[in-house]
VEXMI-833731 format. One record per residue (C-alpha): residue number from 1; residue in three letters; x, y, z. Coordinates in Angstrom, 1 decimal. Each point is the difference from the previous one (the first is absolute). Layout:
N
TILO   pos   code       px       py       pz
TILO   NUM    ALA        X        Y        Z
...
This chain:
519
TILO   pos   code       px       py       pz
TILO     1    MET    -67.1     48.4     37.7
TILO     2    ARG      2.3     -1.7     -2.4
TILO     3    LEU      0.1     -3.6     -1.2
TILO     4    LYS      2.6     -2.0     -1.8
TILO     5    ILE     -1.5     -2.9     -2.0
TILO     6    GLU      2.3     -2.7     -1.3
TILO     7    CYS     -1.6     -1.9     -2.9
TILO     8    GLU      0.6     -1.8     -3.3
TILO     9    GLU     -0.1      1.9     -3.3
TILO    10    ARG     -3.5     -0.7     -1.2
TILO    11    LEU     -2.3      2.1     -2.2
TILO    12    GLY     -2.9      1.4      2.0
TILO    13    ILE      1.4     -0.6      3.5
TILO    14    CYS      0.4      3.7      0.7
TILO    15    ALA     -3.6      0.6     -1.0
TILO    16    GLU     -1.2     -2.7      2.4
TILO    17    VAL      1.8      1.7      2.9
TILO    18    LEU     -1.5      3.3     -0.9
TILO    19    ASP     -3.5     -1.5     -0.1
TILO    20    ILE      0.4     -1.1      3.6
TILO    21    LEU      0.9      3.6      1.0
TILO    22    VAL     -3.1      1.2     -1.9
TILO    23    ASN     -2.2     -2.5      1.8
TILO    24    HIS      1.3      1.3      3.4
TILO    25    GLN     -0.6      3.6     -1.3
TILO    26    ILE      3.7      0.8      0.5
TILO    27    ASP      1.3      3.1     -1.9
TILO    28    LEU      3.4     -0.8     -1.6
TILO    29    ARG      2.6      2.7      0.3
TILO    30    GLY      2.8     -1.6     -2.0
TILO    31    ILE      1.1     -3.3     -1.6
TILO    32    GLU      3.4     -1.1     -1.2
TILO    33    ILE      0.8     -3.2     -1.9
TILO    34    ASP      3.4     -1.6     -0.1
TILO    35    PRO      0.8     -2.2     -3.1
TILO    36    VAL      1.4     -2.7      2.3
TILO    37    GLY     -3.4     -0.8      1.5
TILO    38    GLU     -0.7      2.6      2.7
TILO    39    ILE     -3.0      2.3      0.4
TILO    40    TYR      0.0      2.9      2.4
TILO    41    LEU     -3.2      1.7      1.2
TILO    42    ASN     -0.5      3.3      1.8
TILO    43    PHE     -3.4      0.7      1.6
TILO    44    PRO     -1.5      1.7      3.1
TILO    45    ASN      0.1     -1.9      3.3
TILO    46    VAL     -2.9     -2.3      0.5
TILO    47    GLU     -1.6     -1.3      3.2
TILO    48    PHE      1.6     -3.1      1.5
TILO    49    ASP     -3.2     -2.2     -0.5
TILO    50    GLU     -0.1      0.9     -3.7
TILO    51    PHE      3.8     -0.5     -0.4
TILO    52    GLN     -0.4     -3.6      1.4
TILO    53    HIS     -2.3     -0.9     -2.9
TILO    54    LEU      2.0      1.9     -2.6
TILO    55    MET      3.3     -1.8      0.4
TILO    56    PRO     -1.4     -3.6     -0.3
TILO    57    GLU     -2.1      1.0     -3.0
TILO    58    ILE      3.1      1.2     -1.8
TILO    59    ARG      2.0     -3.1      0.9
TILO    60    LEU     -2.8     -2.2     -1.4
TILO    61    ILE      0.5      1.4     -3.5
TILO    62    PRO      1.7     -2.7     -2.2
TILO    63    GLY      3.7      0.9     -0.5
TILO    64    ILE      0.4      2.2      3.1
TILO    65    HIS      2.9     -1.3      2.1
TILO    66    ASP      0.1      2.4      2.9
TILO    67    VAL     -1.5      3.3      1.3
TILO    68    SER      1.7      2.2      2.5
TILO    69    LEU     -0.1      3.5      1.5
TILO    70    ILE      2.9      2.4     -1.0
TILO    71    PRO      0.9      3.4      1.4
TILO    72    TYR      0.3      1.7     -3.4
TILO    73    MET     -0.3     -0.4     -3.8
TILO    74    PRO      3.2     -0.5     -2.0
TILO    75    THR     -0.3      3.4     -1.7
TILO    76    GLU     -0.7      1.6      3.3
TILO    77    ARG      3.3     -1.3      1.3
TILO    78    GLU      1.9      1.1     -3.1
TILO    79    GLN     -1.5      3.5      0.2
TILO    80    GLN      0.8      0.3      3.7
TILO    81    GLU      3.6     -1.2     -0.6
TILO    82    MET      0.3      2.5     -2.9
TILO    83    GLN     -1.4      2.8      2.1
TILO    84    THR      2.3     -0.8      2.9
TILO    85    LEU      3.0     -0.1     -2.4
TILO    86    LEU     -0.8      3.3     -1.6
TILO    87    ARG     -0.8      1.6      3.3
TILO    88    THR      3.4     -1.0      1.6
TILO    89    LEU      2.1      0.9     -3.1
TILO    90    PRO      2.0      3.2      0.7
TILO    91    GLU      0.2      0.8     -3.7
TILO    92    PRO     -3.0      1.6     -1.8
TILO    93    VAL     -1.8     -2.5     -2.3
TILO    94    ILE     -2.8      0.9     -2.5
TILO    95    SER     -1.8     -2.2     -2.5
TILO    96    ILE     -1.9      1.3     -3.0
TILO    97    ASP     -2.4     -1.5     -2.5
TILO    98    SER      0.6     -0.1     -3.7
TILO    99    LYS     -1.2      3.6     -0.4
TILO   100    GLY      2.2      1.5      2.7
TILO   101    TYR     -2.6      0.2      2.9
TILO   102    VAL      1.2     -0.8      3.5
TILO   103    VAL     -1.3     -3.3      1.3
TILO   104    ILE      2.1     -0.4      3.1
TILO   105    ALA      2.3      2.4      1.9
TILO   106    ASN      1.6     -1.2      3.2
TILO   107    GLU      0.3      2.1      3.2
TILO   108    ALA      3.6      1.1     -0.9
TILO   109    ALA     -1.3      1.4     -3.3
TILO   110    LEU     -3.0      1.7      1.6
TILO   111    ASP      2.4      1.7      2.5
TILO   112    ILE      2.0      1.4     -2.9
TILO   113    LEU     -3.2      1.2     -1.8
TILO   114    GLN     -1.4      1.3      3.3
TILO   115    LEU     -3.4     -1.2     -1.1
TILO   116    PRO     -2.6     -2.6      1.4
TILO   117    GLU     -0.5     -3.2     -2.0
TILO   118    ASP     -3.4      1.0     -1.4
TILO   119    GLU      1.5      3.1     -1.6
TILO   120    VAL      2.7     -2.0     -1.7
TILO   121    HIS     -1.8     -3.2     -1.1
TILO   122    GLY     -1.4      0.3     -3.5
TILO   123    LYS      2.0      3.2     -0.9
TILO   124    LEU      2.6      0.3     -2.7
TILO   125    LEU      3.5     -0.6      1.3
TILO   126    LYS      1.4      2.6     -2.3
TILO   127    ASN     -1.7      2.6      2.2
TILO   128    TRP      2.8     -0.4      2.5
TILO   129    VAL      2.9     -1.4     -2.0
TILO   130    LYS      2.5      1.9     -2.2
TILO   131    GLY      3.0     -1.3     -2.0
TILO   132    PHE     -1.6     -3.1     -1.6
TILO   133    ASN     -2.7     -0.3     -2.7
TILO   134    PHE     -2.3     -2.7      1.2
TILO   135    ASN     -2.4      0.5     -3.0
TILO   136    ASN      2.8     -1.0     -2.4
TILO   137    TRP      1.0     -3.0      2.2
TILO   138    LEU     -3.6     -1.2      0.4
TILO   139    HIS     -0.8      0.2     -3.7
TILO   140    ASP      3.2     -1.8     -1.1
TILO   141    ASP     -0.6     -3.2     -1.8
TILO   142    ASN      2.1     -1.9      2.6
TILO   143    PRO      0.7      2.1      3.1
TILO   144    GLY      3.1     -1.2      1.7
TILO   145    THR      1.7      0.6      3.4
TILO   146    GLN      1.4      3.5      0.4
TILO   147    SER      2.3      1.6      2.5
TILO   148    THR      0.0      3.7      0.0
TILO   149    HIS      0.3      3.2      2.1
TILO   150    LEU     -3.2      1.8      0.5
TILO   151    GLN     -1.7      2.4      2.3
TILO   152    LEU     -2.9     -0.9      2.3
TILO   153    LYS     -1.7      3.0      1.5
TILO   154    GLY      3.2      2.0     -0.5
TILO   155    ARG      2.4     -2.5      1.5
TILO   156    THR      2.5     -1.9     -2.1
TILO   157    PHE      0.0     -3.8      0.0
TILO   158    LEU      1.5     -2.9     -1.9
TILO   159    ALA     -3.0     -1.9     -1.2
TILO   160    ASP     -0.3     -3.6     -1.3
TILO   161    ILE     -3.0     -0.4     -2.2
TILO   162    TYR     -1.3     -3.5     -0.6
TILO   163    PRO     -2.8     -1.1     -2.4
TILO   164    ILE     -2.9     -2.0      1.3
TILO   165    ARG     -1.2     -2.8     -2.3
TILO   166    VAL     -2.9     -2.4      0.6
TILO   167    PRO     -0.8     -3.2     -1.9
TILO   168    ASP     -2.2      0.5     -3.1
TILO   169    GLU     -3.0     -2.3      0.7
TILO   170    THR     -2.1      0.9     -3.0
TILO   171    ASP     -0.9     -2.7     -2.5
TILO   172    THR      2.8      1.1     -2.4
TILO   173    GLY      2.5      1.1      2.6
TILO   174    ASP      3.1     -2.0      0.5
TILO   175    GLY      2.3      2.5      1.6
TILO   176    GLU     -0.2      2.9      2.5
TILO   177    LEU     -1.8      3.3      0.1
TILO   178    PHE      1.6      3.2      1.2
TILO   179    ALA     -1.8      1.3      3.1
TILO   180    GLY      2.0      2.9      1.2
TILO   181    GLY      3.1      0.5      2.1
TILO   182    VAL      1.6      0.1      3.4
TILO   183    ILE      2.4      2.8      0.9
TILO   184    THR      2.4     -0.2      3.0
TILO   185    PHE      1.8      3.2      1.1
TILO   186    LYS      3.4      0.2      1.8
TILO   187    SER      1.3      3.2      1.4
TILO   188    PRO      3.7      0.9     -0.5
TILO   189    GLU      0.4      0.1      3.8
TILO   190    ARG     -1.3     -3.6      0.4
TILO   191    LEU      2.1     -1.2     -2.9
TILO   192    GLY      3.0      1.5      1.6
TILO   193    ARG     -0.7     -1.7      3.3
TILO   194    GLN     -0.5     -3.3     -1.8
TILO   195    MET      3.3      0.3     -2.0
TILO   196    THR      1.9      0.9      3.2
TILO   197    ALA     -1.5     -3.1      1.7
TILO   198    TYR      1.0     -2.1     -3.0
TILO   199    HIS      3.6      1.2     -0.1
TILO   200    GLN      0.3     -0.5      3.8
TILO   201    GLN     -1.2     -3.5     -0.5
TILO   202    THR      2.2     -0.7     -3.1
TILO   203    GLY      3.0     -1.9      1.2
TILO   204    GLU     -1.8     -2.0      2.7
TILO   205    PHE      0.6     -3.7      0.0
TILO   206    GLU     -3.6     -0.5     -1.1
TILO   207    MET      0.9      1.5     -3.3
TILO   208    LEU      2.4     -2.9     -0.6
TILO   209    ILE     -1.3     -3.2     -1.7
TILO   210    ALA      1.0     -2.9      2.1
TILO   211    GLU     -1.7     -3.3     -0.8
TILO   212    SER      3.2     -2.0     -0.3
TILO   213    GLN      1.6     -1.4      3.1
TILO   214    SER      3.4      1.6     -0.8
TILO   215    MET     -1.6      3.5     -0.2
TILO   216    LYS     -2.1     -0.5      3.1
TILO   217    ARG      3.3     -0.9      1.8
TILO   218    VAL      1.7      3.2     -1.3
TILO   219    ILE     -2.9      2.2      1.3
TILO   220    ARG     -0.1     -1.7      3.4
TILO   221    GLN      3.8      0.7      0.3
TILO   222    ALA     -0.5      3.6     -1.2
TILO   223    LYS     -2.6      0.7      2.6
TILO   224    ARG      2.3     -1.1      2.7
TILO   225    MET      2.9      2.0     -1.3
TILO   226    SER     -2.1      3.1     -0.6
TILO   227    GLY      0.1      1.2      3.6
TILO   228    LEU      3.8     -0.3      0.3
TILO   229    ASP      2.3      2.9     -0.7
TILO   230    ALA      3.0     -2.1     -1.3
TILO   231    PRO      0.8      0.3     -3.7
TILO   232    LEU     -2.1     -2.3     -2.2
TILO   233    LEU      1.3     -1.5     -3.3
TILO   234    ILE     -2.6     -1.2     -2.6
TILO   235    THR      1.3     -2.1     -2.9
TILO   236    GLY     -1.7     -1.3     -3.1
TILO   237    GLU      0.0      0.2     -3.8
TILO   238    THR     -0.9      3.2     -1.7
TILO   239    GLY     -3.8      0.7      0.0
TILO   240    THR     -0.8     -2.3      2.9
TILO   241    GLY     -1.4      2.9      2.1
TILO   242    LYS      2.9      0.8      2.4
TILO   243    GLU     -1.0      3.7      0.3
TILO   244    LEU     -3.6     -0.9      0.7
TILO   245    LEU      1.1     -2.4      2.8
TILO   246    ALA      2.3      2.7      1.4
TILO   247    LYS     -2.9      2.5      0.1
TILO   248    SER     -2.2     -2.7      1.7
TILO   249    CYS      2.6     -0.4      2.7
TILO   250    HIS      0.1      3.7      0.5
TILO   251    GLN     -3.8      0.3      0.2
TILO   252    HIS     -0.1     -2.9      2.5
TILO   253    SER      2.6      1.7      2.3
TILO   254    LEU     -0.2      2.7      2.6
TILO   255    ARG      1.6      2.3     -2.6
TILO   256    LYS     -3.1     -0.2     -2.3
TILO   257    ASP     -1.0      3.7      0.7
TILO   258    LYS      3.5      1.2     -1.1
TILO   259    PRO      1.4      0.2     -3.6
TILO   260    PHE      0.9     -3.0     -2.2
TILO   261    LEU      2.6      1.2     -2.5
TILO   262    VAL      1.8     -1.9     -2.7
TILO   263    LEU      3.4      0.3     -1.6
TILO   264    ASN      1.0     -2.2     -3.0
TILO   265    CYS      3.7     -0.6      0.3
TILO   266    ALA      0.2     -1.3     -3.6
TILO   267    ALA     -1.7      2.9     -1.7
TILO   268    LEU      2.3      2.8      1.2
TILO   269    PRO      3.7      0.8     -0.4
TILO   270    ASP      2.1     -0.3      3.1
TILO   271    ASN      0.2      3.7      0.9
TILO   272    VAL     -3.7      0.5     -0.6
TILO   273    ALA     -1.0     -3.0      2.0
TILO   274    GLU      2.2      1.2      2.9
TILO   275    SER     -1.5      3.5      0.0
TILO   276    GLU     -3.5     -1.4     -0.3
TILO   277    LEU      0.6     -2.2      3.0
TILO   278    PHE      1.9      2.2      2.3
TILO   279    GLY     -0.7      3.5     -1.4
TILO   280    TYR      2.6      2.7     -0.6
TILO   281    ALA      1.3      3.2      1.4
TILO   282    ALA      0.0      3.4     -1.8
TILO   283    GLY      3.0      0.3     -2.2
TILO   284    ALA      0.5     -3.8     -0.3
TILO   285    PHE     -0.7      0.2     -3.7
TILO   286    GLU      0.1      2.8     -2.6
TILO   287    GLY     -3.4      1.7      0.3
TILO   288    ALA     -0.8     -1.4      3.4
TILO   289    THR     -0.9      3.2      1.8
TILO   290    GLN     -1.7     -1.5      3.0
TILO   291    ASP     -0.2     -3.2      2.0
TILO   292    LYS     -2.1     -2.8     -1.2
TILO   293    LYS     -1.5     -2.7      2.1
TILO   294    GLY      0.6     -3.6     -1.0
TILO   295    ILE     -2.5     -2.9      0.1
TILO   296    LEU      1.3     -1.0      3.5
TILO   297    GLU     -1.0      3.4      1.4
TILO   298    LEU     -3.3      0.2     -1.9
TILO   299    ALA     -1.0     -3.4      1.2
TILO   300    GLU      0.8      0.7      3.7
TILO   301    GLY     -1.9     -2.4      2.2
TILO   302    GLY     -1.1     -2.1     -3.0
TILO   303    THR      1.5     -2.5     -2.4
TILO   304    VAL      2.6      0.3     -2.8
TILO   305    PHE     -0.2     -2.7     -2.7
TILO   306    LEU      3.2     -0.4     -2.0
TILO   307    ASP     -0.8     -1.9     -3.2
TILO   308    GLU      2.8     -2.1     -1.7
TILO   309    ILE      2.5      0.4      2.8
TILO   310    GLY      2.3     -2.3     -1.9
TILO   311    ASP      0.7      2.8     -2.5
TILO   312    MET      1.1      2.5      2.7
TILO   313    SER      3.6      1.3     -0.6
TILO   314    LYS      2.8     -1.0      2.3
TILO   315    VAL      0.4      3.6      1.2
TILO   316    LEU     -3.7      0.3      0.9
TILO   317    GLN      0.1     -3.5      1.6
TILO   318    SER      2.6      1.3      2.5
TILO   319    LYS     -2.1      3.0      1.0
TILO   320    PHE     -3.2     -2.1      0.1
TILO   321    LEU      1.8     -2.5      2.3
TILO   322    ARG      0.8      2.7      2.4
TILO   323    LEU     -3.7      1.1      0.0
TILO   324    LEU     -1.0     -3.6      0.9
TILO   325    GLN      2.7     -0.3      2.8
TILO   326    ASP     -0.7      3.2      2.0
TILO   327    GLY     -2.9      1.8     -1.7
TILO   328    THR      2.0      3.0     -1.1
TILO   329    TYR      0.9      1.5     -3.4
TILO   330    ARG      1.4      3.2     -1.6
TILO   331    ARG     -1.5      1.9     -2.8
TILO   332    VAL      2.1      0.3     -3.1
TILO   333    GLY      2.4      3.0      0.5
TILO   334    ASP     -0.8      0.3      3.7
TILO   335    GLU      2.1     -0.9      3.1
TILO   336    LYS     -3.0      0.1      2.3
TILO   337    GLU     -1.3     -3.4      1.1
TILO   338    TYR     -3.7     -0.7      0.0
TILO   339    LYS     -1.9     -2.7      2.0
TILO   340    SER     -2.6     -2.0     -1.9
TILO   341    ASP     -3.1     -1.8      1.3
TILO   342    VAL     -1.2     -2.1     -2.9
TILO   343    ARG     -0.6     -3.7     -0.7
TILO   344    ILE      2.1     -1.2     -2.9
TILO   345    ILE     -1.5     -2.5     -2.4
TILO   346    CYS      2.2     -1.2     -3.0
TILO   347    SER     -0.8     -2.1     -3.0
TILO   348    THR      2.1     -1.8     -2.7
TILO   349    GLN     -0.5     -2.5     -2.8
TILO   350    LYS      3.7     -0.8      0.1
TILO   351    ASP      2.0     -2.5      2.0
TILO   352    LEU      1.7      2.2      2.6
TILO   353    LEU      2.3     -2.8      1.2
TILO   354    ALA      1.3     -0.5     -3.5
TILO   355    LEU      0.5      3.7     -0.3
TILO   356    CYS      2.1     -0.1      3.2
TILO   357    GLN      2.1     -2.8     -1.5
TILO   358    ASP      0.5      2.1     -3.1
TILO   359    GLY      1.0      3.0      2.2
TILO   360    THR     -2.8      2.3     -1.2
TILO   361    PHE     -1.9     -0.1      3.2
TILO   362    ARG      1.4      0.5      3.5
TILO   363    GLU     -0.2     -3.1      2.2
TILO   364    ASP     -0.5      1.9      3.2
TILO   365    LEU     -3.0      1.8     -1.6
TILO   366    TYR     -1.4     -3.3     -1.2
TILO   367    TYR      0.2     -1.6      3.5
TILO   368    ARG     -1.6      3.2      1.4
TILO   369    LEU     -2.9     -0.3     -2.4
TILO   370    ASN     -0.3     -3.8      0.0
TILO   371    VAL     -1.8     -0.2      3.4
TILO   372    LEU     -3.6      0.4     -0.8
TILO   373    THR     -0.7     -1.2     -3.5
TILO   374    LEU     -3.1     -0.8     -2.1
TILO   375    HIS      0.2     -1.8     -3.3
TILO   376    ILE     -3.0      0.4     -2.4
TILO   377    PRO     -0.3     -3.1     -2.2
TILO   378    ALA     -0.2      0.5     -3.8
TILO   379    LEU     -3.6     -0.1     -1.4
TILO   380    ARG      0.7     -3.2     -1.9
TILO   381    ASP      0.7     -1.7      3.4
TILO   382    ARG     -3.4      1.1      1.5
TILO   383    LYS     -2.4     -1.1     -2.6
TILO   384    SER     -3.0      0.1      2.3
TILO   385    ASP      0.4      3.8      0.2
TILO   386    ILE     -0.2      0.5     -3.7
TILO   387    LEU     -3.7     -0.2     -0.7
TILO   388    PRO     -1.2      2.0      3.1
TILO   389    MET      2.6      2.7     -0.9
TILO   390    ALA     -1.1      0.0     -3.6
TILO   391    GLU     -3.6      0.4      0.9
TILO   392    ARG      0.8      3.0      2.3
TILO   393    PHE      2.0      1.7     -2.8
TILO   394    ILE     -2.8     -0.6     -2.5
TILO   395    ALA     -2.6      1.4      2.3
TILO   396    ARG      2.1      3.1      0.7
TILO   397    PHE      0.6      0.6     -3.7
TILO   398    ALA     -3.5     -0.7     -1.2
TILO   399    GLU     -1.8      2.1      2.6
TILO   400    PRO      0.7      3.4     -1.6
TILO   401    GLN     -1.6     -1.4     -3.2
TILO   402    ARG     -3.0     -1.3      1.9
TILO   403    ARG      0.8     -3.5     -1.4
TILO   404    ARG     -0.1     -3.4      1.6
TILO   405    ILE      2.7     -2.1     -1.6
TILO   406    LYS      0.7     -3.7      0.7
TILO   407    LEU      2.8     -2.4     -0.8
TILO   408    SER     -0.7     -2.9     -2.3
TILO   409    LYS      1.2     -3.4      1.2
TILO   410    ALA      2.6      0.0     -2.7
TILO   411    CYS      1.2      3.4      1.2
TILO   412    GLN      0.2     -1.2      3.6
TILO   413    ASN      2.1     -2.9     -1.1
TILO   414    ALA      2.3      2.3     -2.0
TILO   415    LEU      0.5      2.3      3.0
TILO   416    GLN      0.9     -2.9      2.2
TILO   417    GLN      2.4     -1.7     -2.5
TILO   418    TYR      1.9      3.2     -1.0
TILO   419    PRO      3.3      0.3      2.0
TILO   420    TRP     -0.4      3.8      0.6
TILO   421    PRO      3.6      1.1     -0.1
TILO   422    GLY     -1.1      3.5      0.9
TILO   423    ASN     -2.2     -1.3      2.8
TILO   424    VAL     -3.0      2.0      1.3
TILO   425    ARG      0.9      3.2     -1.8
TILO   426    GLN      0.1     -1.8     -3.3
TILO   427    MET     -3.4     -1.7      0.6
TILO   428    GLU     -1.5      3.3      1.0
TILO   429    ASN      1.2      1.7     -3.2
TILO   430    ALA     -1.1     -2.9     -2.1
TILO   431    LEU     -3.5      0.1      1.4
TILO   432    LEU     -0.3      3.7     -0.2
TILO   433    ARG      0.8     -0.3     -3.8
TILO   434    ALA     -2.4     -2.9     -0.4
TILO   435    VAL     -2.9      1.7      1.8
TILO   436    SER      0.6      3.3     -1.9
TILO   437    LEU      0.0     -1.7     -3.4
TILO   438    ALA     -2.5     -2.8      0.4
TILO   439    GLU     -3.3      0.6     -1.8
TILO   440    GLY     -2.1     -2.6      1.8
TILO   441    ASP     -0.5     -0.8      3.7
TILO   442    VAL      2.1     -3.2      0.0
TILO   443    LEU      3.8     -0.1     -0.1
TILO   444    GLU      1.6     -2.7     -2.2
TILO   445    PRO      3.7     -0.9     -0.1
TILO   446    GLU      0.6      2.0     -3.2
TILO   447    HIS     -1.0      3.2      1.9
TILO   448    LEU      2.9     -0.4      2.4
TILO   449    GLN      2.6      0.4     -2.8
TILO   450    LEU      2.7     -1.6      2.1
TILO   451    PRO      3.5     -0.5     -1.6
TILO   452    SER      1.3     -3.5     -0.2
TILO   453    TYR      2.4     -0.7      2.9
TILO   454    THR      2.2     -3.0      0.8
TILO   455    SER      1.7     -0.4      3.3
TILO   456    GLY      3.8      0.1     -0.5
TILO   457    TRP     -0.3      1.7     -3.4
TILO   458    GLY     -2.2      2.9      0.7
TILO   459    TYR     -2.4      1.6     -2.5
TILO   460    VAL     -0.2     -1.7     -3.4
TILO   461    ASP     -0.6      2.0     -3.1
TILO   462    GLU     -2.6     -2.0     -1.9
TILO   463    ASN      0.8      1.9     -3.2
TILO   464    PHE      3.7     -0.8      0.1
TILO   465    GLU      1.6     -0.5     -3.3
TILO   466    GLY      3.5     -1.5     -0.7
TILO   467    SER      2.1     -3.0      0.7
TILO   468    LEU      1.0     -1.7      3.3
TILO   469    ASP      3.5      1.4     -0.5
TILO   470    GLU     -1.3      3.5     -0.3
TILO   471    ALA     -2.1     -0.4      3.1
TILO   472    MET      2.9     -1.3      2.0
TILO   473    LYS      2.2      3.0     -1.1
TILO   474    ARG     -2.8      2.4      0.9
TILO   475    PHE     -0.3     -1.6      3.5
TILO   476    GLU      3.8      0.0      0.4
TILO   477    SER      0.3      3.6     -1.0
TILO   478    GLU     -2.7      1.1      2.4
TILO   479    LEU      1.5     -2.0      2.9
TILO   480    LEU      3.4      1.6     -0.5
TILO   481    ARG     -1.4      3.5     -0.2
TILO   482    ARG     -1.8     -0.4      3.3
TILO   483    LEU      3.0     -1.5      1.8
TILO   484    TYR      2.7      2.2     -1.3
TILO   485    PRO     -0.6      3.1      2.2
TILO   486    ALA      0.3     -2.2      3.1
TILO   487    TYR      3.1     -2.0     -1.4
TILO   488    PRO      1.7      2.6     -2.2
TILO   489    SER      2.9     -2.1     -1.3
TILO   490    SER      0.3     -3.2     -2.0
TILO   491    ARG      1.7     -1.7      2.9
TILO   492    GLN     -2.7      0.9      2.6
TILO   493    LEU     -2.7     -0.9     -2.5
TILO   494    GLY      1.6     -3.3     -1.0
TILO   495    LYS      0.4     -1.0      3.7
TILO   496    LYS     -3.7      0.8      0.6
TILO   497    LEU     -1.1     -2.1     -2.9
TILO   498    GLY      2.6     -2.8      0.2
TILO   499    VAL      1.5      0.8     -3.4
TILO   500    SER      3.5      1.0     -1.0
TILO   501    HIS      0.7      3.7     -0.1
TILO   502    THR      1.2     -0.4     -3.6
TILO   503    ALA     -3.4     -1.4     -1.1
TILO   504    ILE     -1.8      2.8      1.9
TILO   505    ALA      2.3      2.7     -1.6
TILO   506    ASN     -0.9     -1.4     -3.4
TILO   507    LYS     -3.7      0.1      0.8
TILO   508    LEU      0.2      3.6      1.3
TILO   509    ARG      1.8      1.0     -3.2
TILO   510    GLU     -2.5     -1.8     -2.2
TILO   511    TYR     -3.0      1.6      1.7
TILO   512    GLY      1.6      3.4      0.5
TILO   513    ILE     -0.3      0.1      3.8
TILO   514    GLY      2.1      2.1      2.4
TILO   515    LYS      3.1      1.6     -1.5
TILO   516    HIS     -0.9     -1.6     -3.4
TILO   517    SER     -3.3      1.8     -0.1
TILO   518    LYS     -0.4      2.5     -2.8
TILO   519    ARG      0.0      3.5      1.2
């Protein structure tokens, strides 16, 4: 029988309760006292007549508010929950005391050891473990968390070793006492299954932070478009997560069990990009002794993601258009036609319509692609996503170090006020650096090390030295150097900038750009 007594905090009240039990000759099995004013009693069942007298007597004690029957004591519940948790865990778990003797071994651990509990409890763990010196760890002045490979009864595991510390309640104690450790074991097979499950999940829409209404709308549209086979165009600034959204669409489609392959159109020369996409026949190039499959063939039945489609060459655009129109293509150096069954998803950070007007992107290809479109807003335009996203990044980066890192209020404000020209990718890298270098458990604005940035002007060098005239010339020179390859004459460049070609020619000569550059 177990009683819960709610009472005020008064010296001697517990002794008065126990006196009543003595008067009724009831043997007390256990007592627990909660600091908030609760007393729990555990004693054998008593006859109903005696119980009728016991309860009113306890209630009559000054300071007692209520007495009620309960099914279990608080520690009994905690112990049962802990035993249930340990019993159901598939991984072996063993706890040891400060001298290395086993205190608890769950059923998974006993199965590995092939021993009953009474033959494991109270025995030294080092009897069955090799590859880690528990004596050195236990006698360290400040044992910390360890992750290491070790052998348990001849089987190799990745083990996480955690110290157990309890409050020091001695008269002089004001900290914690080391009481032993808990070791969890993970087999390579189970880790492999977990990693496979994680990678299969990576790319799902649940991985995308969407607290802002604009991002929620994008994900709703993406889910509807995922099941279609028509080409999908994803636009957005660099670093907004276009590839992650494309992979989410693939994972949400009927093609999710087939490959998802990526080709960056801006990272490869034209001939290399063409052979990577379509493949090539033997003899197509010097040294090409056998046929090579392209991404289209390797991704058969799946999805091909073409990143930065705006940088695709005009020649490759023509061949790509044919693929979109009738689903056929030819390998480089091959006359045979191949049929492709893939979903095409493209992305760009450029304005394709402006590229069409400039003549660098085919209009017919643009209108073929511009049917199903998704636009990911810049991070600065979805401020409600910033803090949840930052917290997820911090948790991911801090977990391997077994740290719990928080953002100060000032740091939260700094994250939300910064314009993030590099979007999600920039914030991820900034937080990785901050978590790696921070010595404490709270991130402050100075830990972010964000460069000054002004919309319209870009990054500002805070250590700039020189006059305004020197700054203007530096900007002018940089602008002309960037534009000259696209407008390689003083007349074209002058027309683009609204300046006379004579003035541009003088500037090109002054800054040594184009034919005036020093060889």
